[in-house]
KOLBALO-346131 format. One record per residue (C-alpha): x, y, z; residue in three letters; residue number from 1. Coordinates in pm, whole numbers, plus 50000, padded with zeros to 5 digits. Layout:
<recs>
- X_Y_Z_ALA_NUM
...
</recs>
This chain:
<recs>
- 38530_21229_90558_UNK_1
- 38474_21246_90183_UNK_2
- 38774_21141_89973_UNK_3
- 38733_21263_89619_UNK_4
- 38897_21052_89351_UNK_5
- 38981_21174_89003_UNK_6
- 38690_21044_88792_UNK_7
- 38692_20880_88451_UNK_8
- 38680_21201_88247_UNK_9
- 38650_21044_87904_UNK_10
- 38719_20739_87691_UNK_11
- 39088_20652_87686_UNK_12
- 39179_20910_87953_UNK_13
- 39385_20751_88230_UNK_14
- 39547_21053_88394_UNK_15
- 39532_21428_88422_UNK_16
- 39748_21714_88540_UNK_17
- 39628_21943_88818_UNK_18
- 39656_22285_88657_UNK_19
- 39508_22496_88936_UNK_20
- 39327_22450_89266_UNK_21
- 39028_22685_89295_UNK_22
- 39011_22658_89676_UNK_23
- 39241_22622_89976_UNK_24
- 39272_22395_90280_UNK_25
- 39041_22511_90558_UNK_26
- 38802_22672_90310_UNK_27
- 38433_22575_90300_UNK_28
- 38322_22440_89963_UNK_29
- 37964_22425_89842_UNK_30
- 37811_22144_89643_UNK_31
- 37865_22193_89266_UNK_32
- 38129_22460_89333_UNK_33
- 38432_22427_89106_UNK_34
- 38725_22275_89298_UNK_35
- 39004_22218_89050_UNK_36
- 39111_22258_88687_UNK_37
- 39245_21939_88528_UNK_38
- 39428_21916_88195_UNK_39
- 39389_21596_87999_UNK_40
- 39418_21530_87627_UNK_41
- 39514_21894_87573_UNK_42
- 39197_22047_87722_UNK_43
- 39124_22207_88058_UNK_44
- 38825_22078_88253_UNK_45
- 38678_22223_88572_UNK_46
- 38561_21962_88821_UNK_47
- 38288_22058_89074_UNK_48
- 38253_21928_89431_UNK_49
- 37984_21661_89478_UNK_50
- 37947_21749_89847_UNK_51
- 37945_22050_90080_UNK_52
- 38195_22073_90361_UNK_53
- 38534_22193_90481_UNK_54
- 38848_22125_90274_UNK_55
- 39077_21920_90497_UNK_56
- 39356_21834_90254_UNK_57
- 39465_21903_89898_UNK_58
- 39646_21574_89841_UNK_59
- 39848_21685_89538_UNK_60
- 39985_22029_89444_UNK_61
- 39926_22208_89116_UNK_62
- 40146_22067_88841_UNK_63
- 40116_21708_88964_UNK_64
- 40003_21437_88721_UNK_65
- 39752_21200_88887_UNK_66
- 39590_20877_88773_UNK_67
- 39216_20821_88736_UNK_68
- 39104_20681_89072_UNK_69
- 39366_20867_89280_UNK_70
- 39234_21062_89580_UNK_71
- 39312_21429_89511_UNK_72
- 39117_21610_89785_UNK_73
- 38963_21529_90125_UNK_74
- 38650_21714_90239_UNK_75
- 38491_21693_90584_UNK_76
- 38120_21679_90507_UNK_77
- 38024_21535_90846_UNK_78
- 37945_21193_90701_UNK_79
- 38113_20853_90681_UNK_80
- 38165_20722_90329_UNK_81
- 38367_20406_90404_UNK_82
- 38616_20500_90132_UNK_83
- 38346_20461_89868_UNK_84
- 38470_20581_89527_UNK_85
- 38360_20934_89451_UNK_86
- 38174_20950_89120_UNK_87
- 38130_21291_88962_UNK_88
- 38125_21415_88608_UNK_89
- 38362_21697_88509_UNK_90
- 38207_22027_88413_UNK_91
- 38308_22159_88074_UNK_92
- 38388_22524_88015_UNK_93
- 38067_22709_87930_UNK_94
- 38059_22802_87563_UNK_95
- 37839_22754_87259_UNK_96
- 37941_22441_87070_UNK_97
- 37754_22202_86848_UNK_98
- 37884_21913_87055_UNK_99
- 37717_22030_87381_UNK_100
- 37426_21791_87334_UNK_101
- 37666_21507_87269_UNK_102
- 37869_21600_87578_UNK_103
- 37555_21614_87794_UNK_104
- 37444_21276_87663_UNK_105
- 37786_21126_87738_UNK_106
- 37774_21276_88087_UNK_107
- 37433_21122_88160_UNK_108
- 37548_20789_88020_UNK_109
- 37859_20796_88240_UNK_110
- 37655_20879_88552_UNK_111
- 37402_20606_88472_UNK_112
- 37678_20352_88414_UNK_113
- 37839_20435_88747_UNK_114
- 37505_20387_88922_UNK_115
- 37455_20054_88744_UNK_116
- 37804_19944_88848_UNK_117
- 37732_20029_89210_UNK_118
- 37395_19853_89205_UNK_119
- 37533_19541_89036_UNK_120
- 37826_19523_89277_UNK_121
- 37590_19553_89574_UNK_122
- 37366_19278_89438_UNK_123
- 37656_19055_89354_UNK_124
- 37696_18942_89714_UNK_125
- 37986_18705_89711_UNK_126
- 38107_18840_89376_UNK_127
- 38413_19061_89427_UNK_128
- 38486_19174_89071_UNK_129
- 38430_19545_89002_UNK_130
- 38341_19621_88641_UNK_131
- 38110_19835_88430_UNK_132
- 37803_19676_88268_UNK_133
- 37978_19695_87931_UNK_134
- 38278_19500_88061_UNK_135
- 38048_19239_88222_UNK_136
- 37858_19198_87896_UNK_137
- 38181_19151_87699_UNK_138
- 38298_18894_87952_UNK_139
- 37976_18696_87912_UNK_140
- 37997_18711_87531_UNK_141
- 38355_18580_87543_UNK_142
- 38278_18308_87793_UNK_143
- 38500_18457_88063_UNK_144
- 38422_18416_88432_UNK_145
- 38469_18776_88539_UNK_146
- 38549_18675_88897_UNK_147
- 38864_18502_88773_UNK_148
- 38998_18811_88594_UNK_149
- 39283_18997_88761_UNK_150
- 39192_19370_88762_UNK_151
- 39440_19645_88680_UNK_152
- 39205_19943_88650_UNK_153
- 39143_20225_88896_UNK_154
- 38996_20117_89232_UNK_155
- 39049_19754_89138_UNK_156
- 38809_19764_88843_UNK_157
- 38838_19531_88545_UNK_158
- 38928_19691_88211_UNK_159
- 38891_19575_87852_UNK_160
- 39267_19507_87849_UNK_161
- 39220_19271_88145_UNK_162
- 38957_19077_87951_UNK_163
- 39177_19054_87643_UNK_164
- 39473_18935_87849_UNK_165
- 39258_18667_88016_UNK_166
- 39122_18560_87678_UNK_167
- 39475_18524_87536_UNK_168
- 39581_18320_87836_UNK_169
- 39285_18086_87786_UNK_170
- 39382_18028_87423_UNK_171
- 39746_17960_87492_UNK_172
- 39814_17583_87493_UNK_173
- 39922_17446_87826_UNK_174
- 40256_17269_87823_UNK_175
- 40243_16948_88026_UNK_176
- 40545_16762_88143_UNK_177
- 40610_16445_87942_UNK_178
- 40568_16122_88144_UNK_179
- 40890_15965_88256_UNK_180
- 40988_15661_88047_UNK_181
- 41261_15409_88085_UNK_182
- 41553_15482_87860_UNK_183
- 41829_15246_87770_UNK_184
- 42157_15396_87875_UNK_185
- 42445_15307_87647_UNK_186
- 42797_15309_87765_UNK_187
- 42972_15626_87671_UNK_188
- 43299_15604_87481_UNK_189
- 43605_15637_87697_UNK_190
- 43671_15999_87772_UNK_191
- 44001_16162_87716_UNK_192
- 44214_16206_88020_UNK_193
- 44100_16528_88183_UNK_194
- 44346_16810_88185_UNK_195
- 44382_17034_88487_UNK_196
- 44208_17365_88439_UNK_197
- 44422_17673_88426_UNK_198
- 44365_17934_88688_UNK_199
- 44297_18294_88596_UNK_200
- 44658_18374_88674_UNK_201
- 44784_18099_88438_UNK_202
- 44545_18181_88152_UNK_203
- 44682_18384_87862_UNK_204
- 44630_18757_87900_UNK_205
- 44439_18774_87570_UNK_206
- 44172_18537_87706_UNK_207
- 44090_18769_87992_UNK_208
- 43872_19067_87897_UNK_209
- 44001_19393_88035_UNK_210
- 43823_19503_88348_UNK_211
- 43589_19795_88285_UNK_212
- 43442_20015_88548_UNK_213
- 43089_20148_88499_UNK_214
- 43103_20520_88445_UNK_215
- 42801_20684_88611_UNK_216
- 42614_20938_88401_UNK_217
- 42632_21267_88580_UNK_218
- 42313_21470_88579_UNK_219
- 42359_21824_88450_UNK_220
- 42370_22085_88719_UNK_221
- 42237_22439_88694_UNK_222
- 42440_22732_88816_UNK_223
- 42309_23054_88958_UNK_224
- 42257_23220_88621_UNK_225
- 42073_22929_88451_UNK_226
- 41697_22902_88426_UNK_227
- 41529_22569_88496_UNK_228
- 41227_22473_88287_UNK_229
- 41014_22172_88381_UNK_230
- 40751_22077_88119_UNK_231
- 40401_22118_88259_UNK_232
- 40052_22148_88120_UNK_233
- 40029_22139_87742_UNK_234
- 40408_22136_87707_UNK_235
- 40428_21820_87922_UNK_236
- 40170_21647_87701_UNK_237
- 40367_21745_87390_UNK_238
- 40686_21624_87562_UNK_239
- 40537_21281_87642_UNK_240
- 40362_21231_87309_UNK_241
- 40656_21328_87089_UNK_242
- 40894_21113_87294_UNK_243
- 40665_20812_87259_UNK_244
- 40621_20870_86886_UNK_245
- 40993_20884_86812_UNK_246
- 41084_20598_87045_UNK_247
- 40823_20358_86907_UNK_248
- 40778_20454_86543_UNK_249
- 41062_20446_86286_UNK_250
- 40996_20765_86089_UNK_251
- 41081_20833_85727_UNK_252
- 40995_21136_85518_UNK_253
- 40914_21208_85154_UNK_254
- 40853_21551_85002_UNK_255
- 40695_21702_84691_UNK_256
- 40645_22042_84534_UNK_257
- 40295_22177_84482_UNK_258
- 40194_22455_84245_UNK_259
- 39944_22682_84423_UNK_260
- 39824_22872_84115_UNK_261
- 39485_22698_84084_UNK_262
- 39416_22704_84457_UNK_263
- 39498_23075_84470_UNK_264
- 39255_23131_84180_UNK_265
- 38984_22937_84366_UNK_266
- 39048_23140_84684_UNK_267
- 39007_23463_84486_UNK_268
- 38683_23332_84334_UNK_269
- 38546_23260_84681_UNK_270
- 38658_23603_84802_UNK_271
- 38478_23779_84516_UNK_272
- 38160_23600_84620_UNK_273
- 38201_23717_84977_UNK_274
- 38305_23377_85112_UNK_275
- 38620_23347_85318_UNK_276
- 38807_23019_85270_UNK_277
- 39159_22945_85390_UNK_278
- 39441_22766_85212_UNK_279
- 39455_22507_85492_UNK_280
- 39097_22398_85415_UNK_281
- 39203_22301_85061_UNK_282
- 39489_22089_85194_UNK_283
- 39262_21918_85450_UNK_284
- 39009_21831_85181_UNK_285
- 39276_21706_84938_UNK_286
- 39432_21484_85206_UNK_287
- 39094_21346_85317_UNK_288
- 38991_21251_84961_UNK_289
- 39335_21096_84896_UNK_290
- 39302_20878_85208_UNK_291
- 39004_20705_85046_UNK_292
- 39252_20544_84806_UNK_293
- 39522_20487_85068_UNK_294
- 39351_20347_85380_UNK_295
- 39680_20228_85533_UNK_296
- 39772_20589_85606_UNK_297
- 39441_20643_85787_UNK_298
- 39528_20411_86075_UNK_299
- 39618_20387_86442_UNK_300
- 39892_20176_86596_UNK_301
- 39779_19953_86885_UNK_302
- 40096_19920_87092_UNK_303
- 39941_19684_87350_UNK_304
- 39858_19421_87087_UNK_305
- 40128_19506_86829_UNK_306
- 39875_19563_86552_UNK_307
- 39729_19839_86333_UNK_308
- 39366_19948_86311_UNK_309
- 39256_20090_85976_UNK_310
- 38996_20355_86060_UNK_311
- 38678_20384_85858_UNK_312
- 38617_20748_85950_UNK_313
- 38854_21008_85810_UNK_314
- 38915_21266_86083_UNK_315
- 39187_21518_86006_UNK_316
- 39376_21669_86297_UNK_317
- 39491_22027_86234_UNK_318
- 39793_22153_86428_UNK_319
- 39720_22491_86590_UNK_320
- 39984_22724_86729_UNK_321
- 39877_22861_87070_UNK_322
- 40058_23068_87335_UNK_323
- 40097_22751_87545_UNK_324
- 40225_22532_87262_UNK_325
- 40109_22327_86967_UNK_326
- 39772_22156_87000_UNK_327
- 39577_21942_86752_UNK_328
- 39205_21999_86697_UNK_329
- 39006_21758_86482_UNK_330
- 38787_21807_86175_UNK_331
- 38560_21503_86194_UNK_332
- 38445_21324_85876_UNK_333
- 38640_21574_85665_UNK_334
- 38592_21378_85344_UNK_335
- 38219_21455_85345_UNK_336
- 38253_21829_85416_UNK_337
- 38302_22114_85170_UNK_338
- 38609_22337_85184_UNK_339
- 38383_22616_85312_UNK_340
- 38259_22399_85600_UNK_341
- 38614_22286_85676_UNK_342
- 38744_22644_85670_UNK_343
- 38474_22765_85910_UNK_344
- 38532_22469_86142_UNK_345
- 38909_22523_86154_UNK_346
- 38860_22892_86233_UNK_347
- 38624_22802_86518_UNK_348
- 38858_22535_86656_UNK_349
- 39160_22767_86637_UNK_350
- 38974_23039_86830_UNK_351
- 38877_22793_87103_UNK_352
- 39229_22650_87118_UNK_353
- 39381_22994_87180_UNK_354
- 39115_23068_87444_UNK_355
- 39168_22726_87608_UNK_356
- 38806_22625_87545_UNK_357
- 38838_22309_87336_UNK_358
- 38632_22011_87450_UNK_359
- 38753_21651_87462_UNK_360
- 38541_21567_87157_UNK_361
- 38723_21837_86958_UNK_362
- 39073_21699_87022_UNK_363
- 39013_21323_87013_UNK_364
- 38989_21057_86740_UNK_365
- 39205_21216_86470_UNK_366
- 39324_20960_86214_UNK_367
- 39572_21177_86019_UNK_368
- 39730_21513_86104_UNK_369
- 39808_21815_85888_UNK_370
- 40046_22089_86002_UNK_371
- 40057_22413_85802_UNK_372
- 40371_22598_85909_UNK_373
- 40392_22796_85588_UNK_374
- 40235_23104_85744_UNK_375
- 40533_23130_85982_UNK_376
- 40837_23026_85779_UNK_377
- 41063_22738_85687_UNK_378
- 41119_22585_85345_UNK_379
- 41082_22220_85445_UNK_380
- 41070_22007_85760_UNK_381
- 41025_21652_85889_UNK_382
- 40704_21651_86095_UNK_383
- 40674_21412_86392_UNK_384
- 40386_21164_86372_UNK_385
- 40095_21239_86605_UNK_386
- 40095_20907_86797_UNK_387
- 39906_20670_86765_UNK_388
- 39848_20780_86405_UNK_389
- 40085_20648_86139_UNK_390
- 40133_20952_85914_UNK_391
- 40143_21331_85919_UNK_392
- 40179_21594_85646_UNK_393
- 40337_21940_85673_UNK_394
- 40277_22236_85440_UNK_395
- 40549_22501_85404_UNK_396
- 40574_22857_85281_UNK_397
- 40596_22917_84906_UNK_398
- 40959_22945_84797_UNK_399
- 40894_23146_84481_UNK_400
- 40548_23285_84542_UNK_401
- 40372_23008_84348_UNK_402
- 40525_22674_84449_UNK_403
- 40558_22519_84794_UNK_404
- 40691_22202_84950_UNK_405
- 40476_21946_85127_UNK_406
- 40641_21674_85337_UNK_407
- 40500_21347_85462_UNK_408
- 40630_21146_85760_UNK_409
- 40521_20782_85798_UNK_410
- 40560_20481_86025_UNK_411
- 40800_20269_85816_UNK_412
- 40687_19944_85980_UNK_413
- 40350_19971_85805_UNK_414
- 40402_20209_85515_UNK_415
- 40661_20151_85245_UNK_416
- 40837_20431_85062_UNK_417
- 40644_20352_84745_UNK_418
- 40310_20384_84929_UNK_419
- 40413_20719_85073_UNK_420
- 40532_20846_84734_UNK_421
- 40206_20743_84564_UNK_422
- 39999_20909_84838_UNK_423
- 40182_21242_84833_UNK_424
- 40166_21240_84452_UNK_425
- 39788_21191_84469_UNK_426
- 39756_21485_84709_UNK_427
- 39968_21693_84470_UNK_428
- 39743_21602_84176_UNK_429
- 39431_21709_84364_UNK_430
- 39589_22040_84466_UNK_431
- 39691_22111_84106_UNK_432
- 39329_22051_83998_UNK_433
- 39112_22144_84300_UNK_434
- 38790_22110_84100_UNK_435
- 38843_21731_84109_UNK_436
- 38789_21719_84485_UNK_437
- 38572_22027_84539_UNK_438
- 38280_21840_84386_UNK_439
- 38325_21536_84614_UNK_440
</recs>
């Protein structure tokens, strides 16, 4: 019996939602035939079967969120696998993207690493620790005996967090009990004559707190005419991410007005030359160049270690409205791209987002997010930070045909109001004089 476990789909991915099973129990599946569609990090991925056989059991139904390493399907292939972890790489949707070579390289690397893990574990003999070669190398560099590390990863594997926890424990000073010493006991002064304690009945009423009964919170009930909506797919990811962002990060917002006259003139100049450039591309470029002077806003919050990581690369996430909900695609290294390149890239990402064809590489590693809601409506809003980033900017519709509002939300634990005001002012300056950043 072959028990297929949800594989490690990509860096930082720990779970996925089963969007749709592509086969049924009792059906015969061929090797490399697509079995299931998994949503993770806002993209859908088809996963093929690594074996041929009869589907015995679909362990989880569509809509269920499963962890990496969980068995999701059992296939009778006529062989005994001794519960060996199933290693298979997910198959991306077939489409023409510049990142296909990168994806193929990552896939080969992942497969090679899994083979190295298996070989090293088999050679280890008495060694019981399960870890990738990278984790073993880090353990050696840090002087950690990997066999003493308590694993928390899928299938009992050791993760980087396990190494860091072990390293912290090693550095923490051990508190030893002080040796017992003889102490001279001095006679205590005569105590006052003890008074009999008052019983609860004798105690003054004011000293007794009023009894309070816990009032249970009653769950709302739906009647026959109500419609029940349970967040799934992309909406579930938005649900979880926005909840985490607001619970962890104390938001504050600042806003500014921007005159669009010069940008509109530049857009018309491009149009006369036969080049199509969008307004959003100008905002992305202005934000990216401004972040060079304000690196604190180009950061990620590391919740596990209560610290911030200032990112060297400037990758701007662009919020895209799709039929399934809002998704964020990423313009990598935006500071070194022209507005024409940025405009073309955003158009390509938006098309893929609406066709559900974005790859993991196209939605990961954003360091700052821009949301342009001006094409829809609304004078001003407070955008929610795209966790684990620390800042997000929203662009709104012009309120008099020429001027518009931009609003900036920040993590107040890291960014002060003065920092936010200076940053949004810098963005405003660039947008008023686009030539100053078009040449960068």
